[in-house]
C-alpha positions in Angstrom: 21.1 5.1 19.8 19.6 1.7 20.5 19.0 -0.9 17.7 15.6 -2.4 17.4 16.9 -5.5 19.1 18.4 -3.6 22.0 15.1 -1.7 22.5 12.8 -4.8 22.3 13.8 -8.2 23.8 11.1 -10.0 21.9 12.2 -8.5 18.6 15.8 -9.5 19.5 14.7 -13.1 20.3 12.9 -13.3 16.9 16.1 -12.0 15.1 18.3 -14.5 17.0 15.8 -17.3 16.2 15.8 -16.4 12.5 19.6 -16.4 12.3 19.8 -19.7 14.1 17.3 -21.3 11.7 19.1 -19.8 8.7 22.4 -21.2 9.9 21.0 -24.6 10.5 19.3 -24.5 7.1 22.6 -23.7 5.4 24.3 -26.5 7.2 21.6 -29.0 6.4 21.7 -28.0 2.7 25.5 -28.4 2.6 25.2 -31.9 4.3 22.5 -32.9 1.8 24.6 -31.7 -1.1 27.6 -33.7 0.1 25.5 -36.8 0.6 23.8 -36.5 -2.8 27.3 -36.2 -4.5 28.4 -39.3 -2.5 25.3 -41.2 -3.7 26.2 -40.3 -7.3 29.9 -41.3 -6.9 29.5 -44.5 -4.9 26.6 -46.6 -6.1 25.1 -49.0 -3.7 25.6 -52.7 -4.6 23.1 -54.4 -6.8 22.1 -56.9 -4.1 20.6 -56.1 -0.7 22.8 -56.7 2.4 20.5 -59.6 3.5 21.0 -61.4 0.2 24.7 -60.8 0.3 24.9 -62.3 3.7 23.0 -65.4 2.5 25.5 -66.0 -0.3 28.5 -65.2 1.9 29.4 -61.8 0.6 29.8 -58.6 2.6 28.6 -55.2 1.5 28.8 -51.8 3.0 25.3 -51.4 4.6 25.8 -47.6 5.0 25.5 -47.3 1.3 21.9 -48.4 1.5 21.0 -45.9 4.3 22.1 -42.9 2.3 18.8 -42.3 0.3 16.8 -42.4 3.5 19.2 -40.0 5.2 19.0 -37.7 2.1 15.2 -37.7 2.3 15.4 -36.8 6.1 17.8 -34.0 5.3 15.6 -32.6 2.5 12.6 -32.8 4.8 14.5 -31.0 7.6 15.6 -28.3 5.1 12.0 -27.8 4.0 10.8 -27.6 7.6 13.6 -25.1 8.4 12.6 -23.0 5.4 9.0 -22.9 6.5 10.0 -22.0 10.1 12.2 -19.2 8.9 9.4 -17.7 6.9 7.1 -17.8 9.9 9.7 -16.3 12.2 10.4 -13.6 9.5 6.7 -12.7 9.5 6.6 -12.5 13.3 9.7 -10.4 13.3 8.3 -8.1 10.6 5.0 -7.8 12.7 7.1 -6.8 15.7 9.0 -4.0 13.9 6.4 -1.4 14.8 6.5 -2.1 18.5 10.3 -2.3 18.5 10.5 1.0 16.6 8.3 2.7 19.2 10.4 1.5 22.0 13.7 2.5 20.2 12.2 6.0 19.5 11.1 6.4 23.1 14.6 5.6 24.2 16.2 7.9 21.7 13.7 10.8 22.0 15.5 12.7 24.8 18.9 12.6 23.0 17.3 13.5 19.7 15.6 16.5 21.5 18.9 17.7 22.8 20.4 17.5 19.4 17.5 19.3 17.7 17.7 22.0 20.5 21.4 22.5 19.7 20.5 22.7 16.0 17.8 25.3 16.8 20.3 27.3 18.9 22.8 27.2 16.0 20.1 28.3 13.5 19.1 31.1 15.7 22.7 32.2 16.1 23.2 32.0 12.3 20.0 34.0 11.8 21.2 36.7 14.3 24.6 36.8 12.5 22.8 37.1 9.1 20.6 39.9 10.4 23.7 41.8 11.6 25.3 41.4 8.2 22.1 42.4 6.4 21.8 45.4 8.7 25.2 46.6 7.5 24.1 46.4 3.9 20.9 48.2 4.7 22.8 50.9 6.4 25.1 51.3 3.4 22.1 51.5 1.1 20.4 54.1 3.3 23.5 56.2 2.9 23.2 55.9 -0.8 26.2 53.6 -1.3 26.2 51.5 -4.4 26.5 48.1 -2.7 27.1 46.5 -6.1 30.8 47.1 -5.5 30.4 44.7 -2.6 28.3 41.8 -3.9 26.0 40.8 -1.0 25.6 37.3 0.2 21.9 37.1 0.7 20.1 33.9 1.9 16.6 33.1 0.9 16.4 30.8 3.9 16.9 33.7 6.3 15.6 36.7 4.3 11.9 35.8 3.8 9.6 37.1 6.5 7.7 33.8 6.3 10.8 31.7 6.1 11.5 28.1 6.5 13.7 28.7 9.6 10.8 30.0 11.7 8.5 27.1 10.5 11.2 24.6 11.3 11.7 26.0 14.8 8.0 26.2 15.5 7.5 22.6 14.3 10.4 21.3 16.4 9.2 23.2 19.5 5.6 21.9 19.0 7.1 18.4 19.0 8.8 19.0 22.3 12.3 19.5 20.9 13.1 22.8 22.5 14.9 21.8 25.7 
């Protein structure tokens, strides 16, 4: 049976896009967490690189770039989160169409399986009727069938039974092939 993604290329594309956004979001969050921990561990020098150069000292300029990079990562994470939510809504909106396509693909196979089930039920009903006829014949002869406790089924015994309703419903839905 086809998955929704197999049945509908647009649904599949939305699912793939959602996963890609989620993976990138997770990666960005990890990178931001590492950078934030680094900022806490390695403090930037108290003087700016330009001032350090004027007095003849050298400082690691990358330490000053980290807060800006952290802001960029946090902004990217927020954008990714918003994009994921939009793609999720689009994907959810597409489920109905994808479901219809998947059901259309699966309907013939489902019909075959229901038809097999109906045939099995009809065979079971015929076998039940044969067993029940034996009990009826014994009772007509006056036998006390209590010495042979019957196995009676409500499902098959009632004249307005669920079996006939099920078969009729299945057939009305086109599942009798």
